[in-house]
PDB file of N, CA, C and O in Angstrom:
ATOM      1  N   MET A   1      24.838 115.081  67.281  1.00  0.00           N
ATOM      2  CA  MET A   1      26.216 115.479  67.475  1.00  0.00           C
ATOM      3  C   MET A   1      26.235 116.825  68.189  1.00  0.00           C
ATOM      4  O   MET A   1      25.711 117.810  67.670  1.00  0.00           O
ATOM      5  N   PHE A   2      26.822 116.870  69.346  1.00  0.00           N
ATOM      6  CA  PHE A   2      26.904 118.086  70.137  1.00  0.00           C
ATOM      7  C   PHE A   2      28.344 118.304  70.572  1.00  0.00           C
ATOM      8  O   PHE A   2      28.990 117.381  71.067  1.00  0.00           O
ATOM      9  N   ASP A   3      28.843 119.500  70.394  1.00  0.00           N
ATOM     10  CA  ASP A   3      30.218 119.847  70.764  1.00  0.00           C
ATOM     11  C   ASP A   3      31.244 118.941  70.092  1.00  0.00           C
ATOM     12  O   ASP A   3      32.287 118.640  70.672  1.00  0.00           O
ATOM     13  N   GLY A   4      30.952 118.513  68.884  1.00  0.00           N
ATOM     14  CA  GLY A   4      31.888 117.680  68.159  1.00  0.00           C
ATOM     15  C   GLY A   4      31.952 116.236  68.642  1.00  0.00           C
ATOM     16  O   GLY A   4      32.836 115.487  68.228  1.00  0.00           O
ATOM     17  N   LYS A   5      31.030 115.837  69.509  1.00  0.00           N
ATOM     18  CA  LYS A   5      31.010 114.469  70.028  1.00  0.00           C
ATOM     19  C   LYS A   5      29.702 113.807  69.638  1.00  0.00           C
ATOM     20  O   LYS A   5      28.657 114.456  69.590  1.00  0.00           O
ATOM     21  N   SER A   6      29.763 112.519  69.361  1.00  0.00           N
ATOM     22  CA  SER A   6      28.519 111.811  69.081  1.00  0.00           C
ATOM     23  C   SER A   6      27.905 111.392  70.414  1.00  0.00           C
ATOM     24  O   SER A   6      28.611 111.129  71.387  1.00  0.00           O
ATOM     25  N   CYS A   7      26.589 111.338  70.433  1.00  0.00           N
ATOM     26  CA  CYS A   7      25.911 110.956  71.662  1.00  0.00           C
ATOM     27  C   CYS A   7      24.592 110.271  71.325  1.00  0.00           C
ATOM     28  O   CYS A   7      24.107 110.339  70.196  1.00  0.00           O
ATOM     29  N   GLU A   8      24.034 109.621  72.314  1.00  0.00           N
ATOM     30  CA  GLU A   8      22.773 108.910  72.160  1.00  0.00           C
ATOM     31  C   GLU A   8      21.612 109.862  72.445  1.00  0.00           C
ATOM     32  O   GLU A   8      21.790 110.890  73.098  1.00  0.00           O
ATOM     33  N   ILE A   9      20.436 109.516  71.955  1.00  0.00           N
ATOM     34  CA  ILE A   9      19.262 110.356  72.138  1.00  0.00           C
ATOM     35  C   ILE A   9      18.903 110.485  73.617  1.00  0.00           C
ATOM     36  O   ILE A   9      18.457 111.548  74.049  1.00  0.00           O
ATOM     37  N   ASP A  10      19.089 109.426  74.394  1.00  0.00           N
ATOM     38  CA  ASP A  10      18.774 109.523  75.819  1.00  0.00           C
ATOM     39  C   ASP A  10      19.688 110.518  76.530  1.00  0.00           C
ATOM     40  O   ASP A  10      19.263 111.179  77.478  1.00  0.00           O
ATOM     41  N   GLN A  11      20.932 110.629  76.084  1.00  0.00           N
ATOM     42  CA  GLN A  11      21.850 111.598  76.668  1.00  0.00           C
ATOM     43  C   GLN A  11      21.390 113.028  76.388  1.00  0.00           C
ATOM     44  O   GLN A  11      21.518 113.905  77.242  1.00  0.00           O
ATOM     45  N   VAL A  12      20.863 113.254  75.204  1.00  0.00           N
ATOM     46  CA  VAL A  12      20.360 114.581  74.858  1.00  0.00           C
ATOM     47  C   VAL A  12      19.156 114.931  75.724  1.00  0.00           C
ATOM     48  O   VAL A  12      19.032 116.062  76.194  1.00  0.00           O
ATOM     49  N   VAL A  13      18.270 113.962  75.936  1.00  0.00           N
ATOM     50  CA  VAL A  13      17.089 114.185  76.783  1.00  0.00           C
ATOM     51  C   VAL A  13      17.531 114.493  78.209  1.00  0.00           C
ATOM     52  O   VAL A  13      17.027 115.437  78.818  1.00  0.00           O
ATOM     53  N   TYR A  14      18.461 113.716  78.748  1.00  0.00           N
ATOM     54  CA  TYR A  14      18.946 113.974  80.102  1.00  0.00           C
ATOM     55  C   TYR A  14      19.611 115.346  80.188  1.00  0.00           C
ATOM     56  O   TYR A  14      19.409 116.076  81.158  1.00  0.00           O
ATOM     57  N   ALA A  15      20.401 115.696  79.176  1.00  0.00           N
ATOM     58  CA  ALA A  15      21.068 117.002  79.183  1.00  0.00           C
ATOM     59  C   ALA A  15      20.043 118.132  79.180  1.00  0.00           C
ATOM     60  O   ALA A  15      20.229 119.136  79.868  1.00  0.00           O
ATOM     61  N   LEU A  16      18.970 117.979  78.417  1.00  0.00           N
ATOM     62  CA  LEU A  16      17.917 118.993  78.407  1.00  0.00           C
ATOM     63  C   LEU A  16      17.253 119.112  79.775  1.00  0.00           C
ATOM     64  O   LEU A  16      16.975 120.216  80.243  1.00  0.00           O
ATOM     65  N   LEU A  17      17.003 117.985  80.406  1.00  0.00           N
ATOM     66  CA  LEU A  17      16.387 118.010  81.731  1.00  0.00           C
ATOM     67  C   LEU A  17      17.307 118.661  82.766  1.00  0.00           C
ATOM     68  O   LEU A  17      16.850 119.399  83.639  1.00  0.00           O
ATOM     69  N   LEU A  18      18.586 118.383  82.658  1.00  0.00           N
ATOM     70  CA  LEU A  18      19.534 118.909  83.639  1.00  0.00           C
ATOM     71  C   LEU A  18      19.718 120.417  83.548  1.00  0.00           C
ATOM     72  O   LEU A  18      20.070 121.051  84.543  1.00  0.00           O
ATOM     73  N   ILE A  19      19.488 121.009  82.371  1.00  0.00           N
ATOM     74  CA  ILE A  19      19.655 122.455  82.234  1.00  0.00           C
ATOM     75  C   ILE A  19      18.336 123.206  82.311  1.00  0.00           C
ATOM     76  O   ILE A  19      18.311 124.430  82.185  1.00  0.00           O
ATOM     77  N   HIS A  20      17.242 122.487  82.515  1.00  0.00           N
ATOM     78  CA  HIS A  20      15.933 123.131  82.587  1.00  0.00           C
ATOM     79  C   HIS A  20      15.876 124.036  83.817  1.00  0.00           C
ATOM     80  O   HIS A  20      16.361 123.656  84.883  1.00  0.00           O
ATOM     81  N   PRO A  21      15.289 125.226  83.684  1.00  0.00           N
ATOM     82  CA  PRO A  21      15.249 126.176  84.803  1.00  0.00           C
ATOM     83  C   PRO A  21      14.547 125.658  86.058  1.00  0.00           C
ATOM     84  O   PRO A  21      14.870 126.107  87.158  1.00  0.00           O
ATOM     85  N   SER A  22      13.609 124.736  85.931  1.00  0.00           N
ATOM     86  CA  SER A  22      12.894 124.237  87.105  1.00  0.00           C
ATOM     87  C   SER A  22      13.681 123.169  87.864  1.00  0.00           C
ATOM     88  O   SER A  22      13.242 122.716  88.921  1.00  0.00           O
ATOM     89  N   SER A  23      14.838 122.762  87.337  1.00  0.00           N
ATOM     90  CA  SER A  23      15.718 121.762  87.956  1.00  0.00           C
ATOM     91  C   SER A  23      14.993 120.476  88.343  1.00  0.00           C
ATOM     92  O   SER A  23      14.978 120.103  89.516  1.00  0.00           O
ATOM     93  N   PRO A  24      14.390 119.794  87.361  1.00  0.00           N
ATOM     94  CA  PRO A  24      13.708 118.534  87.690  1.00  0.00           C
ATOM     95  C   PRO A  24      14.710 117.455  88.096  1.00  0.00           C
ATOM     96  O   PRO A  24      15.885 117.514  87.733  1.00  0.00           O
ATOM     97  N   THR A  25      14.237 116.488  88.839  1.00  0.00           N
ATOM     98  CA  THR A  25      15.061 115.353  89.248  1.00  0.00           C
ATOM     99  C   THR A  25      14.900 114.247  88.217  1.00  0.00           C
ATOM    100  O   THR A  25      13.783 113.894  87.839  1.00  0.00           O
ATOM    101  N   VAL A  26      16.016 113.705  87.767  1.00  0.00           N
ATOM    102  CA  VAL A  26      15.990 112.630  86.783  1.00  0.00           C
ATOM    103  C   VAL A  26      16.017 111.300  87.539  1.00  0.00           C
ATOM    104  O   VAL A  26      16.967 111.014  88.268  1.00  0.00           O
ATOM    105  N   ALA A  27      14.977 110.494  87.361  1.00  0.00           N
ATOM    106  CA  ALA A  27      14.906 109.175  87.982  1.00  0.00           C
ATOM    107  C   ALA A  27      15.076 108.124  86.893  1.00  0.00           C
ATOM    108  O   ALA A  27      14.231 107.998  86.007  1.00  0.00           O
ATOM    109  N   LEU A  28      16.150 107.384  86.960  1.00  0.00           N
ATOM    110  CA  LEU A  28      16.447 106.409  85.906  1.00  0.00           C
ATOM    111  C   LEU A  28      15.663 105.115  86.074  1.00  0.00           C
ATOM    112  O   LEU A  28      15.252 104.512  85.082  1.00  0.00           O
ATOM    113  N   SER A  29      15.452 104.689  87.287  1.00  0.00           N
ATOM    114  CA  SER A  29      14.772 103.442  87.625  1.00  0.00           C
ATOM    115  C   SER A  29      15.301 102.253  86.814  1.00  0.00           C
ATOM    116  O   SER A  29      14.539 101.511  86.196  1.00  0.00           O
ATOM    117  N   THR A  30      16.605 102.100  86.836  1.00  0.00           N
ATOM    118  CA  THR A  30      17.249 100.982  86.155  1.00  0.00           C
ATOM    119  C   THR A  30      18.459 100.536  86.954  1.00  0.00           C
ATOM    120  O   THR A  30      19.037 101.316  87.712  1.00  0.00           O
ATOM    121  N   GLY A  31      18.832  99.301  86.784  1.00  0.00           N
ATOM    122  CA  GLY A  31      20.032  98.772  87.403  1.00  0.00           C
ATOM    123  C   GLY A  31      21.101  98.449  86.387  1.00  0.00           C
ATOM    124  O   GLY A  31      22.179  97.966  86.734  1.00  0.00           O
ATOM    125  N   HIS A  32      20.796  98.718  85.123  1.00  0.00           N
ATOM    126  CA  HIS A  32      21.742  98.430  84.048  1.00  0.00           C
ATOM    127  C   HIS A  32      22.858  99.474  84.045  1.00  0.00           C
ATOM    128  O   HIS A  32      22.610 100.671  83.902  1.00  0.00           O
ATOM    129  N   PHE A  33      24.076  99.000  84.205  1.00  0.00           N
ATOM    130  CA  PHE A  33      25.219  99.891  84.310  1.00  0.00           C
ATOM    131  C   PHE A  33      25.387 100.776  83.079  1.00  0.00           C
ATOM    132  O   PHE A  33      25.730 101.951  83.215  1.00  0.00           O
ATOM    133  N   LYS A  34      25.154 100.239  81.878  1.00  0.00           N
ATOM    134  CA  LYS A  34      25.341 101.029  80.659  1.00  0.00           C
ATOM    135  C   LYS A  34      24.380 102.212  80.602  1.00  0.00           C
ATOM    136  O   LYS A  34      24.750 103.290  80.138  1.00  0.00           O
ATOM    137  N   ARG A  35      23.153 102.016  81.070  1.00  0.00           N
ATOM    138  CA  ARG A  35      22.178 103.111  81.074  1.00  0.00           C
ATOM    139  C   ARG A  35      22.558 104.179  82.091  1.00  0.00           C
ATOM    140  O   ARG A  35      22.414 105.375  81.837  1.00  0.00           O
ATOM    141  N   ILE A  36      23.041 103.733  83.239  1.00  0.00           N
ATOM    142  CA  ILE A  36      23.470 104.687  84.270  1.00  0.00           C
ATOM    143  C   ILE A  36      24.689 105.461  83.787  1.00  0.00           C
ATOM    144  O   ILE A  36      24.785 106.671  83.991  1.00  0.00           O
ATOM    145  N   GLU A  37      25.608 104.769  83.154  1.00  0.00           N
ATOM    146  CA  GLU A  37      26.808 105.406  82.611  1.00  0.00           C
ATOM    147  C   GLU A  37      26.438 106.424  81.528  1.00  0.00           C
ATOM    148  O   GLU A  37      27.018 107.508  81.469  1.00  0.00           O
ATOM    149  N   SER A  38      25.480 106.077  80.682  1.00  0.00           N
ATOM    150  CA  SER A  38      25.029 106.968  79.624  1.00  0.00           C
ATOM    151  C   SER A  38      24.390 108.218  80.209  1.00  0.00           C
ATOM    152  O   SER A  38      24.619 109.323  79.717  1.00  0.00           O
ATOM    153  N   ALA A  39      23.588 108.049  81.257  1.00  0.00           N
ATOM    154  CA  ALA A  39      22.941 109.196  81.896  1.00  0.00           C
ATOM    155  C   ALA A  39      23.979 110.105  82.548  1.00  0.00           C
ATOM    156  O   ALA A  39      23.859 111.329  82.490  1.00  0.00           O
ATOM    157  N   ALA A  40      24.987 109.516  83.163  1.00  0.00           N
ATOM    158  CA  ALA A  40      26.041 110.304  83.798  1.00  0.00           C
ATOM    159  C   ALA A  40      26.832 111.096  82.754  1.00  0.00           C
ATOM    160  O   ALA A  40      27.258 112.221  83.020  1.00  0.00           O
ATOM    161  N   ALA A  41      27.027 110.517  81.581  1.00  0.00           N
ATOM    162  CA  ALA A  41      27.762 111.197  80.516  1.00  0.00           C
ATOM    163  C   ALA A  41      26.996 112.409  79.986  1.00  0.00           C
ATOM    164  O   ALA A  41      27.587 113.302  79.379  1.00  0.00           O
ATOM    165  N   ALA A  42      25.698 112.441  80.213  1.00  0.00           N
ATOM    166  CA  ALA A  42      24.881 113.569  79.747  1.00  0.00           C
ATOM    167  C   ALA A  42      25.270 114.866  80.444  1.00  0.00           C
ATOM    168  O   ALA A  42      25.061 115.948  79.895  1.00  0.00           O
ATOM    169  N   LYS A  43      25.829 114.773  81.637  1.00  0.00           N
ATOM    170  CA  LYS A  43      26.264 115.981  82.343  1.00  0.00           C
ATOM    171  C   LYS A  43      27.399 116.681  81.610  1.00  0.00           C
ATOM    172  O   LYS A  43      27.631 117.872  81.818  1.00  0.00           O
ATOM    173  N   LEU A  44      28.101 115.956  80.761  1.00  0.00           N
ATOM    174  CA  LEU A  44      29.218 116.526  80.023  1.00  0.00           C
ATOM    175  C   LEU A  44      28.795 117.240  78.747  1.00  0.00           C
ATOM    176  O   LEU A  44      29.582 117.978  78.155  1.00  0.00           O
ATOM    177  N   LEU A  45      27.550 117.020  78.321  1.00  0.00           N
ATOM    178  CA  LEU A  45      27.067 117.664  77.100  1.00  0.00           C
ATOM    179  C   LEU A  45      26.794 119.136  77.352  1.00  0.00           C
ATOM    180  O   LEU A  45      26.180 119.500  78.355  1.00  0.00           O
ATOM    181  N   LYS A  46      27.240 119.953  76.466  1.00  0.00           N
ATOM    182  CA  LYS A  46      26.987 121.389  76.535  1.00  0.00           C
ATOM    183  C   LYS A  46      26.139 121.762  75.326  1.00  0.00           C
ATOM    184  O   LYS A  46      26.635 121.810  74.201  1.00  0.00           O
ATOM    185  N   LEU A  47      24.869 122.025  75.563  1.00  0.00           N
ATOM    186  CA  LEU A  47      23.958 122.380  74.485  1.00  0.00           C
ATOM    187  C   LEU A  47      23.877 123.894  74.370  1.00  0.00           C
ATOM    188  O   LEU A  47      23.691 124.591  75.368  1.00  0.00           O
ATOM    189  N   SER A  48      24.015 124.390  73.170  1.00  0.00           N
ATOM    190  CA  SER A  48      23.872 125.822  72.967  1.00  0.00           C
ATOM    191  C   SER A  48      22.386 126.185  72.996  1.00  0.00           C
ATOM    192  O   SER A  48      21.522 125.312  72.914  1.00  0.00           O
ATOM    193  N   ARG A  49      22.112 127.448  73.112  1.00  0.00           N
ATOM    194  CA  ARG A  49      20.717 127.894  73.124  1.00  0.00           C
ATOM    195  C   ARG A  49      20.026 127.517  71.817  1.00  0.00           C
ATOM    196  O   ARG A  49      18.870 127.093  71.819  1.00  0.00           O
ATOM    197  N   GLU A  50      20.729 127.671  70.714  1.00  0.00           N
ATOM    198  CA  GLU A  50      20.153 127.322  69.408  1.00  0.00           C
ATOM    199  C   GLU A  50      19.830 125.837  69.339  1.00  0.00           C
ATOM    200  O   GLU A  50      18.769 125.460  68.842  1.00  0.00           O
ATOM    201  N   GLN A  51      20.734 124.985  69.835  1.00  0.00           N
ATOM    202  CA  GLN A  51      20.490 123.545  69.829  1.00  0.00           C
ATOM    203  C   GLN A  51      19.279 123.188  70.684  1.00  0.00           C
ATOM    204  O   GLN A  51      18.467 122.346  70.300  1.00  0.00           O
ATOM    205  N   ARG A  52      19.163 123.828  71.838  1.00  0.00           N
ATOM    206  CA  ARG A  52      18.008 123.551  72.717  1.00  0.00           C
ATOM    207  C   ARG A  52      16.709 123.927  72.030  1.00  0.00           C
ATOM    208  O   ARG A  52      15.743 123.167  72.095  1.00  0.00           O
ATOM    209  N   TYR A  53      16.657 125.060  71.385  1.00  0.00           N
ATOM    210  CA  TYR A  53      15.426 125.476  70.728  1.00  0.00           C
ATOM    211  C   TYR A  53      15.120 124.644  69.479  1.00  0.00           C
ATOM    212  O   TYR A  53      13.955 124.443  69.137  1.00  0.00           O
ATOM    213  N   ARG A  54      16.160 124.163  68.801  1.00  0.00           N
ATOM    214  CA  ARG A  54      15.929 123.318  67.626  1.00  0.00           C
ATOM    215  C   ARG A  54      15.332 121.969  68.021  1.00  0.00           C
ATOM    216  O   ARG A  54      14.551 121.377  67.276  1.00  0.00           O
ATOM    217  N   ILE A  55      15.712 121.501  69.198  1.00  0.00           N
ATOM    218  CA  ILE A  55      15.176 120.219  69.681  1.00  0.00           C
ATOM    219  C   ILE A  55      13.723 120.396  70.026  1.00  0.00           C
ATOM    220  O   ILE A  55      13.069 119.445  70.453  1.00  0.00           O
TER     221      ILE A  55
END
């Protein structure tokens, strides 16, 4: 649960990758719309510094 919203574990992983200082590229390698939609929703997650370190 982040920012009062429930989310999937893959969204948390994508959110961590998107805020990483080295700016890695996320390659989904899938054609499943639900997975792509879930990855896109990860951009909306705002992880606090404490949450990032706890993970």
